[in-house]
VMD Tcl script that draws the C-alpha trace (Angstrom):
set ca {
  {-0.18 -0.01 -0.18}
  {2.46 2.55 1.07}
  {4.83 1.83 -2.66}
  {1.24 2.05 -4.55}
  {0.71 5.39 -2.83}
  {4.24 6.66 -3.31}
  {3.62 5.59 -6.74}
  {0.41 7.29 -7.32}
  {1.90 10.64 -5.49}
  {5.31 10.31 -7.74}
  {3.05 9.88 -10.65}
  {0.46 12.63 -9.95}
  {3.92 14.95 -9.71}
  {4.78 13.83 -13.08}
  {1.54 14.70 -14.40}
  {1.98 18.63 -13.30}
  {2.28 21.13 -15.99}
  {6.60 22.09 -16.15}
  {5.93 25.99 -15.10}
  {4.14 24.39 -11.88}
  {6.97 21.71 -10.98}
  {9.75 24.70 -11.56}
  {7.61 26.72 -9.31}
  {7.37 24.06 -6.74}
  {11.06 24.09 -6.78}
  {11.64 27.14 -6.52}
  {8.66 27.22 -3.96}
  {10.81 24.98 -1.91}
  {13.87 26.92 -1.47}
  {11.78 30.33 -0.95}
  {10.14 28.23 1.77}
  {13.41 27.44 3.48}
  {14.70 31.02 3.23}
  {11.57 32.07 5.14}
  {12.27 28.94 7.26}
  {15.44 30.03 8.29}
  {14.61 33.88 8.20}
  {11.83 32.73 11.30}
  {14.14 30.75 13.08}
  {16.96 33.78 12.72}
  {14.47 36.16 14.19}
  {13.17 33.83 16.77}
  {16.71 33.46 17.79}
  {17.46 37.13 17.72}
  {14.28 37.73 19.76}
  {15.60 35.05 22.49}
  {19.01 36.64 22.44}
  {17.43 40.02 22.85}
  {15.35 38.58 25.91}
  {18.23 37.15 27.97}
  {20.53 40.41 27.08}
  {18.06 42.25 28.58}
  {18.01 39.99 31.74}
  {21.55 40.10 32.00}
  {20.99 44.52 31.84}
  {18.34 44.06 34.50}
  {19.91 41.73 36.84}
  {23.13 40.87 36.90}
  {24.70 44.00 35.69}
  {22.44 46.54 37.96}
  {23.20 43.97 40.75}
  {27.42 44.23 40.12}
  {26.86 47.59 39.98}
  {24.51 47.74 43.30}
  {27.32 45.65 45.06}
  {30.06 48.01 43.65}
  {28.00 50.67 45.62}
  {27.54 48.85 48.29}
  {31.26 47.75 48.81}
  {32.38 51.40 47.90}
  {30.23 52.61 50.76}
  {31.84 49.91 53.43}
  {35.61 50.92 51.96}
  {34.60 54.43 52.85}
  {33.40 53.71 56.43}
  {36.58 51.49 56.99}
  {38.85 54.36 55.94}
  {37.11 57.54 57.52}
  {37.08 55.67 60.81}
  {40.82 55.65 60.90}
  {41.35 59.08 59.51}
  {39.05 60.72 62.55}
  {41.64 59.48 64.53}
  {44.21 61.95 63.32}
  {42.10 64.75 62.73}
  {41.13 67.32 64.70}
  {38.47 70.09 65.33}
  {36.21 70.35 61.72}
  {38.42 67.84 59.86}
  {37.59 65.24 62.70}
  {33.61 66.03 62.48}
  {33.95 65.63 59.13}
  {35.33 62.36 59.18}
  {32.87 61.18 61.16}
  {30.52 62.74 59.14}
  {32.32 61.02 56.20}
  {31.85 57.86 58.11}
  {28.36 57.81 58.41}
  {27.90 59.22 54.46}
  {29.61 56.18 53.62}
  {26.62 54.21 55.63}
  {23.84 55.66 53.76}
  {25.27 55.15 50.89}
  {25.77 51.49 51.80}
  {22.01 51.36 52.70}
  {20.80 52.96 49.63}
  {22.78 50.49 47.21}
  {21.71 47.69 49.79}
  {18.04 49.31 49.10}
  {18.62 49.36 45.41}
  {19.59 45.84 44.98}
  {16.97 44.07 47.36}
  {14.53 45.61 45.05}
  {16.10 43.63 42.06}
  {14.67 40.10 41.38}
  {16.84 38.56 43.48}
  {17.35 34.72 44.07}
  {16.90 33.06 47.28}
  {21.01 33.16 47.77}
  {21.28 36.54 47.04}
  {18.59 37.55 49.08}
  {20.03 35.63 52.23}
  {23.67 37.17 51.25}
  {22.40 40.68 51.23}
  {20.56 39.86 54.64}
  {23.94 38.94 56.25}
  {25.80 42.11 54.60}
  {23.23 44.45 56.07}
  {23.58 42.96 59.22}
  {27.32 42.37 59.41}
  {27.77 45.84 58.17}
  {25.02 47.42 61.02}
  {27.42 45.85 63.42}
  {30.44 47.15 62.26}
  {28.95 50.76 62.12}
  {26.60 50.76 65.40}
  {30.09 49.16 67.24}
  {32.33 51.81 65.80}
  {30.05 54.84 66.30}
  {29.98 53.57 70.27}
  {33.27 52.48 70.92}
  {36.06 54.51 68.68}
  {35.11 58.19 68.79}
  {35.77 58.04 72.78}
  {39.51 57.33 71.92}
  {39.96 59.25 68.25}
  {38.29 62.31 69.66}
  {41.27 62.21 72.14}
  {44.16 61.13 69.73}
  {44.38 58.12 71.78}
  {46.15 56.22 69.71}
  {47.02 52.93 72.26}
  {43.18 53.09 72.72}
  {41.76 53.25 69.51}
  {43.99 50.40 68.32}
  {42.64 48.14 71.68}
  {39.00 49.06 71.06}
  {39.32 48.46 67.41}
  {41.15 45.49 67.67}
  {39.30 43.93 69.97}
  {35.73 44.80 69.33}
  {35.53 46.65 65.86}
  {37.99 44.65 63.78}
  {36.50 41.10 63.93}
  {33.07 42.85 62.58}
  {35.05 44.40 59.78}
  {36.30 41.13 59.09}
  {32.30 39.91 58.62}
  {31.45 42.44 56.68}
  {34.50 42.29 54.26}
  {33.48 38.20 54.04}
  {30.00 39.07 53.45}
  {30.70 41.32 50.90}
  {32.92 39.08 49.45}
  {30.13 36.13 49.04}
  {27.73 38.67 47.74}
  {29.75 39.82 45.48}
  {31.08 36.45 44.41}
  {27.52 35.30 43.73}
  {26.64 38.25 41.77}
  {29.73 37.01 39.42}
  {28.59 33.58 39.11}
  {25.24 34.30 38.11}
  {26.69 36.86 35.50}
  {28.72 34.10 34.26}
  {25.82 31.46 33.96}
  {24.09 34.08 32.27}
  {26.51 34.79 29.71}
  {27.32 30.98 29.22}
  {22.91 30.86 28.78}
  {23.55 33.68 25.68}
  {26.23 31.37 24.32}
  {24.48 28.06 24.47}
  {21.17 30.29 22.76}
  {23.21 31.40 20.07}
  {24.89 27.86 19.40}
  {21.18 25.98 19.33}
  {20.12 28.66 17.22}
  {23.09 28.52 14.80}
  {22.74 24.66 14.61}
  {19.19 24.83 14.00}
  {19.62 27.80 11.27}
  {22.35 25.53 9.62}
  {20.62 22.39 9.67}
  {17.38 23.92 8.03}
  {19.43 25.79 5.51}
  {21.49 22.24 4.83}
  {18.46 20.19 4.92}
  {16.51 22.79 2.65}
  {18.69 23.42 0.45}
  {19.29 19.87 -0.10}
  {15.64 18.88 -1.08}
  {15.14 21.92 -3.03}
  {18.32 20.67 -5.20}
  {16.90 17.29 -5.17}
  {13.98 18.58 -6.60}
  {15.45 20.24 -8.94}
  {17.67 17.99 -10.47}
  {14.41 14.86 -10.34}
  {12.22 17.33 -12.25}
  {15.38 18.12 -15.08}
  {16.22 14.44 -15.12}
  {12.52 13.43 -15.70}
  {12.15 16.15 -17.82}
  {15.58 15.28 -19.94}
  {14.34 11.79 -20.29}
  {11.31 12.57 -22.05}
  {12.81 15.16 -23.87}
  {15.42 12.28 -25.18}
  {12.38 9.94 -26.11}
  {10.61 12.14 -28.09}
  {14.10 13.06 -29.93}
  {14.71 9.11 -30.43}
  {10.80 8.99 -31.88}
  {12.00 12.10 -34.65}
  {14.91 11.31 -35.39}
  {13.52 7.41 -36.16}
  {10.83 9.18 -38.30}
  {13.44 11.45 -40.29}
  {15.31 7.84 -41.17}
  {11.65 6.63 -42.26}
  {11.58 4.47 -39.27}
  {7.65 4.90 -38.08}
  {7.46 1.84 -35.78}
  {9.08 3.20 -32.47}
  {7.28 5.48 -29.94}
  {8.14 7.49 -26.87}
  {5.78 5.79 -24.58}
  {5.96 8.67 -22.19}
  {2.90 8.60 -20.10}
  {3.28 12.15 -18.02}
  {0.59 14.64 -18.85}
  {2.71 17.46 -18.61}
  {3.48 19.32 -21.92}
  {6.11 16.96 -22.92}
  {4.12 14.20 -22.23}
  {1.54 15.65 -24.26}
  {3.47 16.14 -26.92}
  {4.89 12.52 -26.64}
  {1.68 11.60 -27.06}
  {0.63 13.55 -29.95}
  {4.03 12.44 -31.77}
  {3.04 8.89 -31.11}
  {-0.51 9.21 -32.33}
  {1.06 10.90 -35.21}
  {3.53 8.69 -35.70}
  {0.81 5.66 -35.76}
  {-1.38 7.44 -38.41}
  {1.36 7.81 -40.90}
  {1.87 4.31 -40.36}
  {-1.39 3.48 -40.75}
  {-1.46 5.64 -43.92}
  {2.18 4.16 -45.45}
  {0.32 0.63 -44.80}
  {-2.94 1.73 -46.43}
  {-1.02 3.57 -49.53}
  {1.64 0.41 -50.05}
  {-1.28 -2.00 -50.06}
  {-3.15 0.56 -52.71}
  {-0.11 0.23 -54.91}
  {0.17 -3.49 -54.44}
  {-3.34 -3.63 -55.61}
  {-2.87 -1.68 -58.54}
  {0.45 -3.08 -59.79}
  {-1.24 -6.76 -59.32}
  {-4.39 -5.99 -61.52}
}
mol new
graphics top color blue
foreach p $ca { graphics top sphere $p radius 0.5 }
foreach p [lrange $ca 0 end-1] q [lrange $ca 1 end] { graphics top cylinder $p $q radius 0.2 }
display resetview
């Protein structure tokens, strides 16, 4: 049944007009071009979506993390500056310390407003708690020594009470930054994977579609050449006086119709020649 159905389909295709066959092959090539274009556009849309996600999440997250780190660095620097400053400069150092903390809180709020994963939000909470502990302890403990330029007292208080909190704060900041960098690397890998998949799909469709279009064109050209060759053989035989040869082309396209007409003309001419020969023989024998 499958073989008969395939033959029936092949026969119906062979019976199509030449223009339809050619347009079919050209249409297949055009369809391949359209599919490649659509796949390319979808891939471009996917890449744009991923790129937007990178910009909205990873880039914004890294920027906020950098701002938080800058605020922390300002606090750590100004805590030491206050020790060696006096009067207005001392007050300015303390104000800069508070400004650093405010900058950290602002950046942390911006970061919290992003679409954070559970591990990022947990790391942010740890960092905020560590930074607040560092800030509050430094404000409570250090000014009584820095205001008097008591270096020994300040150093002892810092080493025993503030430095451990500073290390916790630095570790929490490093943890958050590491998570962001890992997330950014994963997003970049996702972009690369999307590009590779889309590229392979486009190449596959292009190669397969081109091969099918070429195969169809070759089959059409081969069938046409074979039919035209049969018609030529009949015409050559007729020119040589052989009226017994037929084309035997069964398709109903233009070449098949021409071959059928040529076979019919050949048959009629052969019958006419037979009749004329018989009449001539009759006249000769009378």
